[in-house]
C-alpha positions in Angstrom: -13.2 -58.6 126.1 -11.2 -55.8 124.3 -7.9 -57.7 124.3 -7.4 -61.4 123.3 -5.5 -63.6 125.8 -3.0 -65.9 124.3 -3.1 -69.3 125.9 -1.4 -72.2 124.0 -3.4 -75.4 123.9 -2.3 -77.9 126.6 -0.6 -75.2 128.8 -1.6 -74.9 132.5 -3.8 -71.9 133.1 -1.7 -69.2 134.8 -2.9 -67.8 138.1 -3.0 -64.0 138.4 -1.5 -63.2 135.0 -1.7 -64.1 131.2 0.9 -65.8 129.2 0.3 -63.3 126.4 -2.2 -60.7 125.2 -3.0 -59.5 121.7 -4.4 -56.0 121.4 -5.0 -53.2 118.9 -5.4 -49.5 119.6 -3.8 -46.6 121.3 -0.9 -47.6 123.4 -0.4 -46.1 126.9 3.0 -46.6 128.7 2.9 -46.0 132.4 6.3 -45.4 133.9 7.4 -47.2 137.0 5.1 -46.3 139.9 6.1 -46.8 143.5 4.2 -46.8 146.7 4.2 -43.1 147.4 1.3 -40.7 147.2 0.6 -37.8 144.7 2.9 -35.5 146.8 5.7 -38.1 146.5 5.5 -39.0 150.2 5.6 -42.5 151.5 2.7 -43.2 154.0 4.0 -46.7 154.9 7.0 -48.9 154.7 4.8 -52.0 154.5 5.1 -54.0 151.2 1.4 -54.5 150.8 0.5 -50.9 151.6 3.2 -49.7 149.1 1.9 -52.1 146.4 -1.7 -50.8 146.9 -0.5 -47.3 146.5 1.5 -48.1 143.4 -1.5 -49.7 141.9 -3.6 -46.7 142.7 -1.0 -44.5 141.1 -1.1 -46.7 137.9 -5.0 -46.6 137.8 -4.8 -42.7 138.1 -2.3 -42.5 135.2 -4.3 -44.9 133.1 -7.5 -42.8 133.8 -5.6 -39.6 132.7 -4.9 -41.4 129.3 -8.5 -42.5 128.8 -7.8 -46.1 129.9 -8.8 -48.3 132.8 -7.3 -51.5 134.3 -9.1 -53.7 131.7 -6.9 -52.0 129.0 -3.6 -53.3 130.6 -1.8 -55.7 128.4 1.6 -55.9 130.3 2.9 -55.3 133.8 6.4 -55.5 135.0 6.9 -55.7 138.8 10.3 -54.9 140.4 10.5 -56.0 144.0 13.3 -55.7 146.5 12.4 -58.8 148.4 11.2 -61.9 146.4 10.7 -63.8 149.5 8.4 -61.3 151.0 6.5 -61.0 147.7 5.9 -64.8 147.6 5.2 -65.1 151.4 2.5 -62.3 151.1 0.8 -63.3 147.9 -2.4 -64.2 149.8 -2.6 -60.6 151.1 -1.5 -59.2 147.7 -4.4 -60.8 145.7 -7.2 -59.0 147.4 -5.4 -55.6 147.2 -4.7 -56.1 143.5 -8.3 -57.0 142.8 -9.7 -54.1 144.8 -7.7 -51.6 142.6 -7.4 -53.5 139.3 -10.4 -55.8 139.3 -10.1 -59.2 137.6 -7.7 -57.9 134.9 -4.7 -60.0 134.6 -2.3 -59.0 131.8 1.0 -60.6 130.8 3.2 -60.0 133.8 6.8 -60.3 134.8 8.1 -60.0 138.5 11.8 -59.5 139.1 13.8 -59.1 142.3 16.2 -56.1 142.2 19.0 -55.2 144.5 17.4 -51.7 145.1 15.2 -49.1 143.6 16.1 -45.5 143.2 13.9 -44.3 146.1 15.4 -45.8 149.2 12.1 -46.5 151.0 10.5 -48.1 147.9 9.9 -51.8 148.1 8.1 -52.2 144.8 7.9 -50.5 141.4 5.4 -51.4 138.7 5.3 -50.3 135.1 2.4 -51.0 132.8 1.5 -51.0 129.1 -2.1 -50.6 128.2 -3.9 -50.5 124.9 -7.2 -48.6 124.4 -9.1 -50.1 121.4 -9.8 -47.9 118.5 
């Protein structure tokens, strides 16, 4: 593993994220990505479809920086509907793993009143570290 997960002794193992990550190398900061395509067009208003597109957008930006999902050390998710996020976690997991693999960085998820793009249901930002 390129980064070291930080898991204090005696803590329950988190599911789908890490409590902390230690990394050294070139840092890549991916600005908030939403569920529209490369032409900035929404193809769906469905939460899972938008999340999948946002994750694909992140993967593309990471690739442009010489990184991949395994280099992610932090994700911040902004959702407009916490209840939908929780209700659809069983659908979200497979979509996440399809795009990001089994790479689970430190993560925060926050419900927000709205996002700048009216149709957006989710926005995700990422920090990645490519080892030297």
